[in-house]
C-alpha positions in Angstrom: 28.4 -5.5 -18.9 27.4 -2.0 -18.1 25.1 -1.6 -15.1 22.7 1.2 -14.3 20.9 2.1 -11.1 17.2 2.2 -11.8 14.2 3.6 -10.0 10.8 2.6 -11.4 7.6 4.3 -10.3 4.2 3.4 -11.6 0.5 4.1 -11.6 -1.5 1.2 -13.0 -5.1 0.1 -12.8 -5.9 -2.1 -9.8 -6.7 -5.1 -12.0 -3.1 -5.1 -13.4 -1.4 -4.1 -10.1 -0.3 -7.6 -9.0 1.0 -8.6 -12.4 3.1 -5.4 -12.7 4.5 -5.8 -9.2 5.3 -9.4 -9.9 7.3 -8.5 -13.0 9.1 -5.7 -11.2 10.0 -7.9 -8.2 11.8 -10.3 -10.6 14.3 -7.5 -11.4 14.2 -4.8 -8.7 13.7 -4.3 -5.0 10.5 -2.8 -3.6 11.1 0.4 -1.6 7.6 1.8 -1.1 4.1 1.8 -2.7 4.5 2.2 -6.4 8.3 2.4 -6.3 11.1 -0.1 -7.0 14.9 0.3 -7.3 18.0 -1.6 -8.0 21.0 -2.2 -10.2 20.5 -3.8 -13.6 22.4 -4.4 -16.7 21.2 -2.4 -19.7 20.0 -5.6 -21.3 18.0 -6.6 -18.2 16.4 -3.2 -18.1 15.3 -3.5 -21.7 14.0 -7.0 -20.9 12.0 -5.7 -18.0 10.5 -3.0 -20.1 9.4 -5.5 -22.7 7.8 -7.8 -20.1 5.9 -4.9 -18.6 4.7 -3.8 -22.1 2.8 -7.1 -22.3 1.1 -6.4 -19.0 0.1 -2.7 -19.0 -2.4 -0.7 -21.1 -0.7 2.4 -22.6 -4.0 4.3 -22.5 -4.6 3.8 -18.8 -1.3 2.9 -17.1 2.0 4.7 -16.5 5.4 3.3 -15.6 8.4 5.6 -15.5 12.0 4.6 -15.3 14.8 6.8 -14.0 18.3 5.4 -14.6 21.8 6.6 -13.7 25.0 5.0 -15.0 27.5 3.8 -12.3 
């Protein structure tokens, strides 16, 4: 399986902050406020994005993913 190095940064409403952090912690390592990083398979990254889509509101929240192939 192909792995990618991922950095996720986010700006979400305070009422969804704990849920977003909880999902991100299942996949990535916390590095500082509003930022997580780690290596994931491409499939795990897509799974993470789907889980977060159920938590955030597109009109108020922002989550950005930066990924680099190994």
